[in-house]
Structure formats: C-alpha cells, structure tokens
C-alpha positions in Angstrom: 0.0 0.0 0.0 1.3 3.4 -0.9 1.3 6.2 1.6 2.1 9.9 2.0 3.8 9.6 5.4 7.2 10.8 4.2 5.7 13.9 2.5 3.5 14.7 5.5 6.4 14.3 7.9 8.7 16.5 5.8 6.0 19.2 5.6 6.2 19.4 9.4 10.0 19.1 9.5 9.8 15.9 11.6 12.4 13.2 11.5 11.3 9.5 11.3 12.2 9.4 15.0 10.0 12.4 15.8 7.0 10.7 14.1 7.8 7.3 15.7 7.8 9.0 19.2 4.4 10.6 18.4 2.8 7.3 17.4 4.6 5.0 19.8 6.5 2.8 17.4 10.2 2.5 16.5 11.9 4.6 13.9 12.5 1.4 12.0 8.8 0.8 11.9 8.2 4.2 10.5 10.8 3.6 7.8 9.3 0.2 6.9 5.8 1.8 6.6 7.1 4.7 4.5 8.9 2.5 2.1 6.0 0.1 1.7 7.7 -2.9 3.3 5.1 -3.0 6.1 1.5 -2.1 6.2 0.3 -0.6 9.5 -2.4 -2.2 11.6 -5.8 -0.4 11.5 -5.3 1.1 15.0 -1.9 2.4 14.0 -3.3 3.8 10.8 -5.9 5.7 12.9 -3.1 7.0 15.1 -1.3 8.4 12.1 -4.6 10.0 10.9 -5.1 11.6 14.4 -1.5 12.9 14.4 -1.8 14.4 11.0 -5.5 15.5 11.5 -6.7 14.0 8.3 -8.7 10.9 7.1 -6.8 7.6 6.7 -7.7 7.7 3.0 -5.7 10.8 2.5 -2.6 9.2 4.0 -2.8 5.6 2.8 -3.6 5.0 -0.9 -4.6 2.0 -2.9 -2.0 1.1 -5.5 
C-alpha cells in the first residue's frame, strides 16, 4: 500500500524518530511503513490519521 507519510512528515519538518515518538513505534517501523515494506495495523493507521489530523484515506492510498 502506498502512503504519504514521508511527505506529510517532511511538511512538518519531523524526522522519522519524531514521528515514531508521536505514534509510539520504533523509527525502523516508520521507515518500513514509509517504504511500503510493512502495512500498519488499522489502529496504527488511525493513530497516524489523528497525528496528521486527516482521514486515513488521504494518508494511505490503494495502488
């Protein structure tokens, strides 16, 4: 699944570690999600949506 996490994170000038701290996962997990190697669980996807204050569908995109 494609996602816009890297772009959204860069717009806020956050590092992967900054985002990881905000959502409660490791930096490696954020990297794996950003690169499409790992799809987040639904609760984690909702956490990203809450952090970025946008719907899940605007962050995670069908390929």
